[in-house]
C-alpha positions in Angstrom: 0.0 -0.1 0.1 2.8 2.4 0.7 4.4 1.7 -2.6 1.1 2.4 -4.4 0.4 5.6 -2.6 3.7 7.0 -3.4 3.3 6.2 -7.0 0.0 8.0 -7.1 1.4 10.9 -5.3 4.0 11.1 -7.8 1.6 11.1 -10.6 -0.7 13.7 -9.1 2.0 16.3 -8.1 2.6 17.6 -11.8 -1.2 17.9 -12.3 -1.6 19.9 -9.1 1.3 22.2 -10.3 -0.4 22.7 -13.6 -3.9 23.5 -12.0 -2.4 26.1 -9.7 -0.4 27.9 -12.5 -3.7 28.0 -14.8 -5.5 29.7 -11.9 -3.4 32.7 -11.6 -5.2 36.0 -11.6 -3.7 38.4 -14.4 -2.9 42.0 -13.1 -5.1 45.1 -13.7 -5.0 46.6 -17.4 -2.6 49.1 -18.1 -3.6 52.6 -18.1 -2.3 53.9 -21.8 -2.8 57.6 -21.1 -1.7 58.9 -17.6 -1.6 62.2 -15.8 2.0 62.5 -14.1 2.6 66.1 -12.9 0.7 69.5 -13.0 -2.6 68.8 -11.3 -3.4 70.3 -8.0 -2.3 73.8 -9.1 -4.1 76.9 -8.2 -4.2 80.5 -9.6 -6.9 83.3 -10.5 -9.2 83.0 -13.3 -7.5 83.6 -16.7 -4.1 83.1 -14.9 -1.4 80.8 -16.9 -0.4 78.2 -14.6 3.6 78.1 -13.7 4.0 74.4 -14.0 3.3 72.4 -17.2 0.7 69.6 -17.3 2.6 66.4 -18.0 1.0 63.2 -19.7 2.5 59.8 -20.1 1.3 57.5 -23.1 2.3 53.8 -22.9 1.5 50.6 -24.7 -0.5 47.6 -23.1 2.9 46.3 -21.6 3.7 49.5 -20.1 6.2 50.6 -22.5 6.5 54.4 -23.5 5.0 55.4 -26.8 6.8 58.2 -28.8 5.2 60.3 -31.5 1.7 60.2 -30.4 -0.2 63.3 -30.8 -2.1 64.4 -27.8 -5.1 66.7 -27.8 -6.5 68.6 -24.7 -9.9 69.6 -23.9 -11.9 71.6 -21.3 -15.4 72.8 -20.9 -14.5 76.1 -18.9 -15.2 79.5 -20.8 -11.7 80.5 -22.5 -9.7 77.7 -20.6 -6.9 76.4 -23.1 -3.8 74.4 -23.4 -0.6 75.9 -24.9 1.2 72.9 -26.1 4.9 72.7 -25.2 5.4 69.3 -26.9 2.3 68.4 -28.9 3.5 64.9 -29.5 5.1 62.3 -27.2 8.6 62.2 -26.7 10.9 59.1 -26.6 9.9 58.6 -23.1 6.4 58.8 -23.9 5.6 62.3 -22.3 3.9 65.4 -23.6 3.4 68.8 -22.0 1.2 71.7 -22.1 0.6 74.9 -20.3 -2.6 75.7 -18.8 -4.5 78.8 -18.9 -7.7 78.8 -16.4 -11.0 79.5 -17.6 -13.1 82.5 -16.7 -15.1 80.1 -14.2 -13.9 80.3 -10.4 -13.7 76.8 -8.5 -12.4 73.6 -9.7 -11.4 73.0 -13.4 -10.4 70.0 -15.2 -8.0 69.7 -18.2 -8.4 66.3 -20.1 -5.7 64.7 -22.3 -6.8 62.3 -25.0 -4.7 60.2 -27.4 -5.8 58.7 -30.9 -6.4 54.8 -30.6 -6.9 54.6 -26.8 -10.1 54.6 -24.8 -8.7 56.0 -21.6 -7.9 59.7 -20.9 -5.8 61.6 -18.4 -7.5 64.2 -16.2 -5.8 67.2 -14.3 -7.8 68.9 -11.6 -6.8 72.6 -10.8 -8.3 75.4 -8.8 -9.4 78.8 -10.1 -9.9 81.9 -7.7 -11.9 85.0 -8.4 -10.2 87.8 -9.9 -9.7 91.1 -7.9 -10.2 94.4 -9.5 -12.3 97.5 -10.0 -16.0 96.6 -9.6 -18.7 98.8 -11.6 -22.2 98.6 -12.9 -22.0 100.9 -15.9 -19.3 101.9 -18.5 -18.8 105.3 -20.2 -19.8 105.4 -23.8 -17.9 107.5 -26.2 -15.7 106.6 -29.6 -13.2 109.4 -29.4 -11.6 109.1 -25.9 -8.3 107.9 -24.6 -9.6 107.7 -21.2 -12.3 105.4 -19.5 -15.1 106.0 -16.8 -17.2 103.9 -14.9 -20.1 104.1 -12.2 -19.9 102.0 -9.1 -23.2 100.8 -7.4 -23.6 104.2 -5.6 -23.5 106.3 -8.8 -19.9 107.5 -8.1 -18.0 108.2 -11.1 -14.4 106.8 -11.5 -12.1 107.8 -14.5 -8.7 106.4 -15.4 -6.4 106.8 -18.6 -5.2 110.1 -20.1 -5.7 113.5 -18.3 -4.1 116.0 -20.2 -7.3 118.0 -20.7 -8.7 117.4 -17.1 -11.1 114.6 -18.4 -10.6 112.4 -15.4 -12.3 115.3 -13.2 -9.9 115.1 -10.7 -8.9 118.8 -10.3 -5.6 119.0 -12.5 -4.1 117.7 -15.6 -1.4 115.4 -16.3 1.1 116.0 -19.1 1.1 113.7 -22.2 1.7 110.8 -22.4 1.4 110.1 -18.8 -1.7 108.1 -17.7 -3.6 107.1 -14.6 -3.8 103.3 -14.9 -5.9 102.9 -11.6 -9.4 104.4 -11.5 -9.6 107.8 -9.7 -12.7 109.1 -8.0 -14.3 112.1 -9.6 -14.3 115.1 -7.6 -18.1 115.7 -7.3 -20.9 115.3 -5.1 -23.3 114.3 -8.0 -24.3 110.8 -8.4 -24.9 109.7 -12.1 -26.8 107.2 -13.9 -24.9 107.4 -17.3 -21.6 108.7 -18.6 -20.3 109.7 -22.0 -16.8 110.4 -23.2 -15.1 112.5 -25.9 -11.6 113.7 -26.9 -10.1 114.9 -23.6 -13.8 115.5 -21.8 -16.6 113.5 -20.0 -20.2 114.2 -19.5 -22.5 112.4 -17.1 -26.4 112.6 -16.5 -27.2 112.7 -12.9 -29.6 111.1 -10.7 -31.8 114.5 -10.8 -31.5 114.3 -14.7 -28.9 117.2 -14.9 -26.1 117.0 -17.3 -22.7 117.6 -16.0 -19.2 117.7 -17.8 -15.7 118.2 -17.1 -12.3 118.5 -19.3 -11.0 120.4 -22.2 -13.0 118.5 -24.7 -16.2 119.6 -23.0 -15.3 123.3 -23.6 -17.5 123.7 -26.5 -20.5 121.7 -25.5 -21.1 122.7 -22.2 -24.2 124.6 -23.4 -24.0 127.6 -21.2 -23.2 130.2 -23.8 -19.5 130.3 -23.1 -16.3 128.2 -23.9 -14.8 127.0 -20.7 -12.6 124.1 -19.3 -13.6 122.7 -16.0 -11.3 120.4 -14.3 -14.1 119.1 -12.1 -17.7 118.6 -13.0 -19.6 121.6 -14.1 -23.6 122.0 -14.8 -24.1 121.9 -18.7 -27.0 123.1 -20.5 -28.3 124.8 -17.5 -32.3 124.7 -17.2 -32.6 121.8 -19.1 -33.3 118.3 -17.5 -32.6 115.4 -19.8 -33.8 111.6 -20.3 -31.2 110.8 -22.9 -27.9 112.1 -24.1 -25.3 111.5 -26.4 -22.1 113.3 -27.9 -19.4 112.9 -30.5 -17.1 115.8 -30.0 -17.8 118.5 -31.0 -21.4 117.8 -31.3 -23.9 117.2 -28.3 -27.7 116.2 -28.4 -30.1 115.4 -25.6 -33.7 114.6 -25.1 -35.6 116.5 -22.3 -38.2 115.0 -20.0 -40.9 116.3 -22.1 -39.5 114.6 -25.1 -37.9 117.7 -27.0 -34.5 117.3 -28.6 -31.8 119.9 -28.2 -28.3 120.1 -30.1 -25.4 122.4 -29.4 -21.7 122.6 -30.4 -20.4 122.2 -33.9 -22.2 120.7 -36.7 -25.5 120.4 -38.4 -27.9 121.0 -35.4 -31.3 119.8 -36.9 -33.0 123.2 -36.7 -32.8 123.7 -40.5 -29.5 125.6 -40.6 -26.4 124.4 -42.3 -23.2 123.5 -40.5 -22.7 126.0 -37.6 -21.6 126.3 -34.0 -23.8 127.2 -31.1 -22.7 127.4 -27.5 -26.2 127.2 -26.2 -28.8 124.2 -26.8 -30.7 124.7 -30.0 -34.3 123.1 -30.4 -34.2 120.5 -33.0 -36.9 121.0 -35.5 -40.1 119.1 -36.6 -42.0 119.7 -33.6 -41.4 115.7 -32.6 -41.4 114.3 -29.4 -38.4 111.7 -29.2 -37.6 108.8 -27.0 -33.8 108.1 -28.1 -31.0 109.9 -29.7 -27.8 109.0 -31.2 -24.7 111.4 -32.3 -22.3 110.6 -34.8 -19.3 113.0 -36.0 -21.3 114.4 -38.9 -24.8 113.4 -38.4 -27.6 112.5 -35.7 -30.4 110.2 -35.5 -33.4 110.2 -32.9 -36.5 107.7 -32.7 -40.0 109.3 -32.4 -42.9 108.4 -30.3 -44.0 105.9 -33.0 -40.6 104.1 -33.0 -39.6 105.7 -36.4 -36.1 106.7 -37.1 -35.2 110.2 -38.3 -31.8 111.4 -39.1 -30.2 114.7 -40.0 -26.7 115.7 -41.3 -24.1 114.9 -43.8 -24.9 112.9 -47.0 -24.0 109.2 -47.5 -24.0 108.2 -44.0 -27.6 108.6 -42.8 -29.5 106.6 -45.4 -30.9 109.7 -46.8 -30.2 111.1 -50.2 -28.5 114.5 -49.8 -27.9 116.7 -46.6 -30.7 116.8 -44.1 -30.9 119.9 -42.1 -33.9 118.7 -39.9 -34.9 115.2 -38.7 -36.1 113.3 -41.9 -37.5 109.8 -41.9 -34.9 107.1 -43.1 -36.4 104.9 -45.9 -36.4 101.2 -45.5 -35.6 101.0 -41.5 -38.4 99.4 -39.5 -39.6 100.6 -36.3 -36.5 100.9 -33.7 -36.3 100.8 -29.9 -32.7 101.8 -29.7 -30.2 103.7 -32.2 -26.4 104.1 -32.1 -24.3 106.2 -34.5 -20.5 106.2 -35.2 -18.0 108.1 -37.6 -19.4 108.9 -40.9 -16.3 107.0 -42.5 -17.0 104.1 -40.4 -18.0 100.6 -41.4 -21.3 101.0 -39.7 -22.5 104.6 -39.3 -26.0 103.5 -37.6 -27.4 100.5 -36.0 -30.6 99.9 -34.2 -32.9 97.3 -32.6 -36.1 96.7 -34.1 -39.5 96.9 -32.3 -40.4 93.5 -33.4 -37.5 91.9 -31.5 -36.2 88.5 -32.0 -32.6 89.6 -31.8 -32.4 91.0 -35.5 -30.2 94.0 -35.5 -30.4 96.6 -38.4 -27.3 98.6 -39.5 -27.3 101.2 -42.5 -25.5 101.9 -44.5 -23.1 98.9 -44.1 -20.3 97.4 -46.0 -21.2 94.2 -47.9 -18.0 92.1 -49.2 -20.1 90.5 -51.8 -20.7 93.7 -53.5 -17.6 95.5 -52.4 -19.6 98.5 -51.4 -22.1 99.8 -48.8 -25.8 98.6 -48.9 -28.9 99.7 -46.9 -29.1 97.2 -44.3 -28.0 93.9 -43.1 -29.4 91.9 -39.9 -26.7 90.5 -37.6 -26.2 86.8 -37.6 -26.7 86.5 -33.7 -29.5 87.4 -31.5 -28.8 91.0 -30.1 -29.9 92.4 -26.8 -28.0 95.9 -27.2 -25.5 97.5 -29.7 -23.4 100.4 -29.5 -21.0 101.9 -32.1 -18.0 104.0 -31.0 -16.1 105.8 -33.7 -15.5 103.1 -36.2 -15.9 100.0 -33.9 -19.3 98.4 -33.1 -19.9 96.4 -30.1 -23.2 94.1 -29.1 -24.2 91.9 -26.4 -26.5 88.9 -27.3 -29.1 87.5 -25.3 -26.8 84.9 -23.4 -24.6 87.6 -22.3 -21.9 87.3 -24.8 -20.0 90.1 -26.4 -19.3 90.7 -30.2 -17.2 93.0 -32.0 -16.8 94.3 -35.8 -15.6 97.1 -37.8 -12.2 98.5 -37.2 -10.3 97.5 -33.8 -9.9 100.3 -31.0 -6.6 101.6 -31.0 -5.1 100.2 -34.2 -5.0 101.2 -37.9 -4.4 97.9 -39.5 -7.7 97.7 -41.3 -11.1 95.9 -40.3 -11.6 93.1 -38.0 -14.8 91.9 -39.7 -17.7 93.2 -41.4 -20.0 91.0 -39.4 -20.0 90.4 -35.7 -17.3 88.3 -34.3 -17.5 86.9 -30.7 -15.1 87.9 -28.0 -13.7 85.5 -25.5 -14.5 84.7 -22.6 -18.2 84.2 -23.2 -19.0 85.8 -20.0 -21.9 86.5 -19.4 -21.4 90.4 -19.5 -23.2 93.1 -17.7 -22.1 96.0 -19.9 -19.7 97.0 -22.5 -18.0 99.8 -24.4 -15.4 100.2 -27.3 -14.5 103.8 -26.1 -10.8 103.1 -25.3 -9.6 99.5 -26.0 -12.7 97.3 -25.4 -14.3 96.9 -22.0 -16.7 94.7 -20.5 -18.2 94.2 -16.8 -18.3 90.6 -15.6 -22.0 89.8 -14.7 -20.7 87.1 -12.0 -18.6 89.7 -9.9 -19.0 93.1 -11.4 -15.2 93.3 -12.3 -14.2 95.6 -15.2 -12.1 93.7 -17.9 -10.1 95.2 -20.8 -9.2 94.0 -24.2 -6.3 95.7 -25.5 -5.1 96.1 -29.1 -7.0 93.5 -31.3 -9.7 91.9 -29.1 -9.4 88.2 -28.4 -11.1 85.9 -30.6 -10.9 83.0 -28.8 -8.1 80.5 -27.8 -5.3 79.7 -28.6 -4.3 82.9 -30.8 -6.6 85.4 -29.4 -5.9 87.8 -26.4 -7.9 87.4 -23.2 -8.9 90.5 -21.1 -7.2 91.7 -18.1 -9.0 93.3 -15.1 -8.7 96.9 -14.3 -6.8 97.3 -11.1 -9.0 98.3 -8.1 -8.4 101.9 -6.8 
């Protein structure tokens, strides 16, 4: 019996070894796309993170794969990766510099490689930006300064001050500037601001017009030419519902609906180009609800929402020179109108009563015909629009900003004859193209500025920077 048991034991031992070998559990599958370093960083929104994000790509055996293109993605507004090594090197690694998006909180960047289902995720943290907070921006196309209103109606200005346009009681020699907002020296509180060359005007909470700076010397409307380094009452005796200025011409609508113009230009009273240092009643006996001033022309909307213009020929949509408000043919009823320079791409734009986001501009340049046509609707639903000089900006219903025409502070031709979206998408509370291009972030009221050519989106566009807090 002992010999037989030894023989069976000898026979069964190899089988047992084979059974144990076949039952070995394989290891976990290899992660082909792996996040190595760069996650966990922190910065302010729109910051460029200091450390690159590094991704490793390996085959199923864990060996590095060289020459594999890596694509990056993020769902956060304006977030982007600037590739340092767009394809993996000999060690299977690729690197990219992360630019944080416009949304505060945790943000995620994802690296993907064609041929593999897995992806590498990098989580980083974006904190809110600090900067100057405002609720309304100055409008005006020829200014080299900027002003804004805070939540209490206090006016703040920054930029050039060679004519006293900042309203701080002094002038500064050109080309020095004030980069940080300065509080305008006045007890007045404003509801809206307008700018011009070396001058600023504001409409107060009591419907009075106050102006300051050298550029306002011909449009103070008090019968004299004067320069004030702090806000002074303009057009005394009149209280305004609406106002607009394009140096050297100013126009306003009083609380009773009458329109007045003064300064230098075609004033709308039936006389040719002239200068008046006192407000002149615009002719026609019509009551008005909105008004816009260009450098050579003006437009207004009557109580029936019909648009009328007067001024130089070729820019109003009216044949010949109009010395009094004249209905513009072919333009639907409007709720809002804005005017720019006569030599600009878009002298006038407006928003129809019918709504639906369709914007009307006239006359406007049409590339297909190589010239100006009567009107063309925008390709995006527009909530409001402003033309400043030769630059037009608009805000769509989702709070996004759009820009077209000639870019601010450059002379290199036109950006586009149709609206182009700015990055980040926002949403934005207010905007202007008066000096650079500005927007107020709806989330935290911080004022941002695009400089030079505004940003058309990553990776080649320029993103805005916050205006420093005073």
